[in-house]
N, C-alpha and C positions, 0 to 999 in steps of 0.2 A: 504493500500500500504506500502511495506517495500523496501526501496532502500539501497543498500550497496555500498559505494564508493570503487572503485578499481583504483590503480595507480602503477607506477614504474615498476620494473623488475619482473621476473618470481617468485622469492621467495615471494615477497609481494603479487603478484596476487594470488598465490596459497593459502596463509594463509587467505587472504580476502575471497577467494572462500570457503575454509573450514568453516570459520565463517558463511558465508551465508548459507551453507548447514546445519550447526548446527541449525541456526535460523529456517530454513524451516522444518527440521525434528522434532524440539521440540515445535514449535508454530503451526504447521499444516497449515501455510500460505506461499504462494509462495513469493519469493523475486525477485527483479530486480537489476541487476548490473548497477551502474552508471559508464559507461565506456567512458564518454566524454573526459577524460584525454587523451585517445589514439586517439581521433579525431583531436587533436591539432598537428600541424606539429612540435611543439617544444617538444613533448613527448620524454622522455629519454629512453635509453636501446633499446630493440627490439620490442617495441610496445606491443600490446595485444597478448599474446602468448598461453594462455590456450587452445584455440580451435585449434591452429596449431599443438599442441603436443598431447593433449589428446582428446578422443572422447566425448567432452562436448558440450552441446547446452543450456547454461543458458540464461535466459531472459536478454536482454541488452537494456539499455535506448536508445542508439543511433539507434537501430533498431525499436524502438517504436515511434520515432519522425521523422518528415520530415527533409530532408537535410537542408532546409531553416531555420527551427527552431534550429537545431543543430548548424549551423553557427552563428545564432544570439546569442545563449547562449555563444558560445566560444568567440564571440566579446565582450560581456558584462563582461566576466571573465578576459579579458586582463588587465594587470597592469595599474593602474591609472597613469596619467602623473606625473613623479617625484617620483614614489614609486615603490617598488618591489612586492607589494601584489595586488591581483585582485581588480578591481574596484567594482565588485559585486560578492557576494557569491552565490553558486548554490541553496541553500535552499531559500534564499530571491527571487531569480529569479523564482523558481518554485512556491513559495507562491504568487508572483505577478500574475502568470498565473492561479491562482485559486486552486492550489494543496496545501492543508494544511499539513505541515510536522513538526514534532518535531525531534530535533537532539539528537542522542545517540552517545556519543563520548568517546574515550579513553583520559583520563586526560583532558586537555583543547586544544586538537589538532585543533579543528575547529576554535576556536578563534585565536590560534597561527598562523594558515595558512592563514586565511581570514581577520584577524584583525576586526572581527565583533563579538560583544558581543550579544549572544542570551540568554536572561534570563531564557528561558524555556528548555535550553539544559541540559541533564543529563550526568554526567561524571562518568567513571569507571577507575580503576587503569590501567595504560598502561602495556601491555604484561602480564596481569594476566587473569586467568580463572574466569569469573564472571557470573555464571549461573543465578543469580538474574536479569540479563538483560532481561530475558524473561517476567518479570512482567510488562514491558512497552507495552502498547497497542495503537492502532490507526495507523495513517500514520506516519511512522518513517523513518529517514535517519540515517544510521549507518556510522560514520566517524572514521576510525582507521585502525590499521594494524593487531591487534588480533593475535600476534605471541606468541602462547602458545600451548604446546603439548596437553592440555586437551580438547581444542575444537576438535582436531583431534581424541583423544582417544574415545570421546563420540560417534563418528560416524565412527570409524576406518574401519569397513568392507565396508562402502559406499565409503570412500575416496580411500582405497586401490584398489577397483574395478574401480573407475572412473579415478584415476591417474595411468593408465597403460601405461608405456612408449612403443612406437613403437620400434621394433628391429632395430638396426643400419643397414643401407643399404650399408655402405662402409666396406671393408675388415678389415681395421685397427681397427676401433671401435668394430666391431663384434668380432675380435680376443681378444681385450682387455677385452670386457665384459665376454667372456668365461673364460679368464685367471683369472680375479679377483674373479669370482663366484666359480671357481673350486679350488681356493687356500685357505689354512688356514693361509697363511702368508701375504695376501694382506692388506695393511694399507694405506688409503688415507690421504693426508695432504692438507687442503684447506687454501691457504694464500690469503686473500683479501686485496688489496691495492687500486689502482685507486682512485675512488671518496672518499674512506674512509680516505685518507690522508687529503683532503681539509675539510672533515667533522669533523676531530679530533677523528675518531673512530678506528684508526689503532691499531691492537692488539699487545701487547708487545711480543717480541720474547721469553721472558722467559717462557711463556705458552707453546710454541712449544718445547723449549729445555727440559723442564720438562716432557712433554708428550712423546717426542721421547725417552728420557732416560728410562722412565717407560716401554715403549713397548719393548725396547731392553733387559730389565732385564728378560723378561718372554718368549721371542720368537726371532727368527731370521727373521725379517720382510722384505718384499719387499715394499718399499715406493712408492706410486703413488702420484705425486705432481700435484696439480691443482692450477692455479693462473691466475689473470688478469694482472700480471706483471712478467712473467717468466724470462725475462733477469735479473731483479733485484734479484730474488730468486736464480738463478744459480750463481750469483756473491757473494751471501751472505749466502751460505748453512750452514757454520759453526755457523752463528748467530742463526740458527734454530735448532741447535743441530745435524746436519747431517755431515757425514764424507765421504771422498773419497772412503773408503772401504765399505760403505753402498750400498745395492742394491737399486737403485733409477731409477724410470721411470718417465720422465716428459711428462705429457699428454697435448699435444698442438694441435691447429688447429680447435677446436670446437668453432668457432666464427660465427658472422653474422647469427644469428638465430639458430645455432646448439649448443648453450651453454647448452641446456637442456641435451645433451649427457654426459657432465661432471657430472651433477647431477645424471644421470642414472648410470654412472660408479662408482661414489662415493658410491651410495646407494647399490652397489653390493659388496663392499669390506667388509672383515671381521672386520677390525679395522678402526676407523675414528677419525682423529684429525681435528676437524672442527673449522671454524672461527666464529667470532661474527656476523654472516651474516645469513639472513633468507634463503639464497640459500643452504648453507650446513646444516643448522639446519633442513630444510625440507628433505634433502637427508638422514639425520640420522633417521628421523621419518619413512621414506619410506623404510629404510633398515630392512627387516623382517628376516634376517639370525638369526638362533637360537644361533649361536656362536659369534654374533657381540659384539663389545665393543666400547664405544664412549668416547672420551675426549672432554668435552664441556667447553668453557671458560666463559659461562654465568651461571646464577643461574637457568635458565629454565630447567625443567625436560625433559628427553628423555624417552618416554614411550615404 
């Protein structure tokens, strides 16, 4: 048995799914997604999105257990009194039920999140491509985010087929998609704020200023701006290197489960100035335009 933890928003879910498909394709063994995070009413973002957007039917742990068992596991995972971390971790719960599992984790994420030391856990560098992970055998629980282009590159044809966006059904987004695809001047800018402010992950505006200036040197771009805090961005355009004379289109309204359309539109642009976010990083990977170029603030490759 091989279980792959899945949580958080669309970007994280997609990279965890890509990692799972890599394991399946290179080990020859099927994997199960631990999707219990999305069974909790406190789950953040838009819940489990992959099957709502793409034509995917992965094996999901929640569908293999009875509702009573799912609720009992969720109850056990609730924070212990006076603490912020779960009273019981998922692997220990499953071990108690007779399922022997060994943890394969990025860095020490499992211990960090659950405050449980598992001496038999094996760690790999976070956000790195570690194909030696396939040397592990037996019943395994993979705990991480696996945000690296090379998991994707290894099974690119499979993922490009499985991650096919549905065509926008509303006129506004359908026109935008046609517009950015048919233009050699379309450049998206993704500015992630929101929860990144509290997490201390906010990207320095200097990256945007430098990227915008570099684009302007070689072309006359039309900038398509995507953000989870558009009012702030509109008030601080100059801090991002943008001027009143620039051609700017603010892409708004794709919320409440329609956020994936922003990813779809970004992935259709010729140029991309992405954030330090799995959301726009994935959009850059899914952009298959031959003339594309990407400004990436992280050290991760775009293949």
